[in-house]
C-alpha positions in Angstrom: 0.0 0.0 0.0 1.4 3.4 -1.0 0.6 5.5 2.0 2.3 8.6 0.5 -0.3 8.6 -2.3 -3.2 7.8 0.1 -2.5 11.1 2.0 -3.9 12.9 -1.1 -7.3 11.2 -0.6 -9.7 13.4 1.5 -10.5 10.6 3.9 -6.8 10.3 4.9 -6.0 14.1 4.8 -3.9 15.2 7.7 -2.9 11.6 8.7 0.8 10.8 8.6 2.2 7.8 6.8 3.1 6.1 10.1 -0.4 6.7 11.4 -1.9 5.3 8.2 0.2 2.2 8.5 -1.0 1.7 12.0 -4.6 2.3 11.0 -4.4 -0.3 8.1 -2.4 -2.9 10.1 -4.0 -6.4 9.9 -7.1 -5.3 8.0 -8.5 -6.7 4.8 -8.1 -3.6 2.6 -7.3 -3.9 -1.1 -6.6 -1.9 -4.2 -8.8 -3.1 -7.1 -8.6 -2.2 -10.8 -11.8 -1.8 -12.8 -11.9 -1.6 -16.5 -14.0 0.9 -18.5 -17.6 -0.2 -18.4 -17.1 -2.7 -15.5 -19.7 -2.5 -12.7 -18.1 -1.7 -9.4 -21.3 -1.9 -7.3 -24.9 -2.9 -8.1 -28.1 -1.6 -6.6 -29.1 -5.2 -5.6 -25.8 -5.7 -3.6 -25.6 -5.1 0.2 -23.6 -2.0 0.9 -20.8 -3.6 2.8 -17.8 -1.7 1.7 -16.4 1.8 1.1 -15.0 2.3 -2.4 -12.6 5.2 -2.8 -11.6 6.2 -6.3 -7.8 6.5 -6.4 -7.5 7.2 -10.2 -10.0 7.5 -13.0 -13.7 8.4 -13.0 -16.8 6.3 -12.1 -20.4 7.1 -12.7 -23.5 6.6 -10.5 -26.7 5.6 -12.2 -30.3 4.8 -11.3 -32.7 2.5 -13.3 -36.4 2.0 -13.2 -38.3 -1.3 -13.7 -38.6 -0.5 -17.5 -34.9 -0.4 -17.8 -34.6 3.3 -18.3 -31.3 4.6 -16.8 -30.7 8.0 -15.3 -27.2 9.2 -14.6 -26.9 10.7 -11.1 -23.3 12.0 -11.2 -19.7 11.3 -12.1 -17.4 10.3 -9.3 -13.8 11.3 -10.0 -10.7 10.5 -8.0 -10.1 10.9 -5.1 -13.8 10.7 -3.9 -15.6 7.8 -2.3 -18.7 5.8 -3.1 -21.5 5.1 -0.6 -20.0 7.2 2.2 -23.5 7.8 3.7 -24.6 4.2 3.4 -21.6 2.0 4.3 -22.8 1.7 8.0 -26.5 1.2 7.1 -27.9 -2.2 8.3 -28.8 -4.6 5.5 -29.2 -1.8 3.0 -28.1 -2.0 -0.7 -26.0 0.4 -2.7 -28.3 3.3 -3.5 -27.0 3.5 -7.1 -25.2 1.3 -9.6 -21.6 2.4 -9.9 -19.7 1.8 -13.2 -16.2 2.6 -14.2 -16.4 5.4 -16.8 -12.8 4.8 -17.7 -10.0 2.7 -16.2 -10.4 3.0 -12.4 -8.1 2.1 -9.5 -10.0 2.0 -6.3 -9.3 1.3 -2.6 -11.9 -1.1 -1.2 -12.5 -1.1 2.5 -15.0 -3.6 4.0 -17.4 -2.0 6.6 -15.9 -3.9 9.6 -12.4 -2.8 8.6 -13.4 0.8 8.1 -15.0 0.8 11.6 -11.7 -0.4 13.1 -9.7 2.2 11.2 -12.0 5.0 12.4 -11.7 3.9 16.0 -7.9 3.7 15.7 -7.4 7.3 14.5 -9.4 10.4 15.5 -8.4 12.4 12.4 -9.7 9.6 10.2 -13.0 9.6 12.1 -13.4 13.4 11.8 -12.6 13.2 8.0 -15.2 10.5 7.5 -17.9 12.6 9.3 -16.9 15.7 7.3 -17.1 13.8 4.0 -20.5 12.4 5.0 -21.8 15.9 5.5 -20.3 17.0 2.1 -21.9 14.0 0.4 -25.3 14.8 2.0 -25.1 18.4 0.7 -24.3 17.1 -2.8 -27.2 14.7 -2.7 -29.6 17.4 -1.6 -28.3 19.7 -4.3 -28.8 17.0 -6.9 -32.4 16.4 -5.8 -33.0 20.2 -5.9 -31.8 20.3 -9.5 -34.0 17.3 -10.5 -37.0 18.8 -8.7 -37.3 21.6 -11.2 -40.0 20.6 -13.8 -38.7 22.6 -16.7 -35.4 22.5 -18.6 -35.4 26.2 -18.6 -35.3 26.4 -14.8 -32.5 23.8 -14.6 -30.4 25.7 -17.1 -31.0 29.0 -15.3 -30.0 27.5 -11.9 -26.9 25.9 -13.3 -25.7 29.1 -15.0 -26.3 31.2 -11.9 -24.4 28.7 -9.8 -21.4 28.9 -12.2 -21.7 32.7 -12.1 -21.3 32.6 -8.3 -18.6 30.0 -8.4 -16.5 31.7 -11.2 -17.4 35.3 -10.1 -17.9 36.3 -13.7 -20.9 37.1 -16.0 -19.2 35.0 -18.7 -19.1 31.5 -17.4 -17.3 28.4 -18.7 -19.3 25.2 -19.0 -17.2 22.4 -17.7 -19.3 19.6 -19.5 -20.2 18.8 -23.1 -23.9 19.4 -24.1 -24.4 15.7 -24.1 -23.0 15.3 -20.5 -25.0 18.4 -19.3 -28.2 17.0 -20.9 -27.5 13.6 -19.1 -27.0 15.5 -15.8 -30.4 17.3 -16.2 -32.1 14.1 -17.3 -33.2 15.5 -20.6 -32.3 14.9 -24.3 -29.5 16.9 -25.9 -31.9 18.2 -28.5 -34.2 19.6 -25.8 -31.3 21.2 -23.9 -29.9 22.9 -27.0 -33.4 24.1 -28.1 -34.0 25.7 -24.7 -30.5 27.3 -24.7 -31.3 28.8 -28.1 -34.7 30.1 -26.7 -32.8 31.9 -23.9 -30.5 33.5 -26.5 -33.4 34.7 -28.6 -35.0 36.2 -25.5 -31.8 38.1 -24.8 -31.0 36.4 -21.5 -27.7 34.8 -22.5 -25.2 34.7 -25.3 -23.6 31.3 -26.0 -20.2 30.8 -27.7 -19.1 27.2 -27.6 -18.3 26.5 -23.9 -18.6 30.1 -22.8 -22.0 31.6 -21.9 -22.5 35.3 -21.0 -25.4 36.1 -18.7 -27.1 39.2 -20.0 -30.0 39.4 -17.6 -29.3 37.7 -14.2 -32.4 39.2 -12.5 -34.7 37.5 -15.0 -32.8 34.2 -14.7 -33.2 34.4 -10.9 -36.9 35.3 -11.2 -37.3 32.3 -13.5 -36.1 29.9 -10.8 -38.3 31.4 -8.1 -41.6 31.3 -10.0 
């Protein structure tokens, strides 16, 4: 186990290599390689392990009985899967997790994770903090999906980028296809609504850069 590299993972932040070695001692923890398209966790599996992405990107997806699949989010290194659910009793993974590209992951069984957290206070604090962050991300995702119109989803996304990047010209970090998947809509519907916002004089779009011309109307759009 390369403890020097593990220190870059949020769960192990602030923990020395010697402390990590002690925390891992005698526990069944392994590094597992997943190939692109390989399922890392299924929704019908008991959530009995914490999977931390060390390199690469995974994706979380939900499916309904008809087989329709909705992407929830991408999970890049160095974040963990199932942080909120690893200590739930008899519960399954909330989403299916699939390697979006070649992924190297650290797999920690629930009982081993519990021992690690009791061995090191910093690890315990990190885990609790990450659980809070994950909960906020989940609430935010539900908030996005709760908007009934594509227009409102786009407006909220652009306003969030505006706050984050502190500029009225924001850079879109995803392709239109990825953004449409994130919103749970078709790419054609997304591009049509973006064009409508341009025609109405609310935005100007140039490739991956979008200038917000009327933020007050975009804000009003979200509220009503």
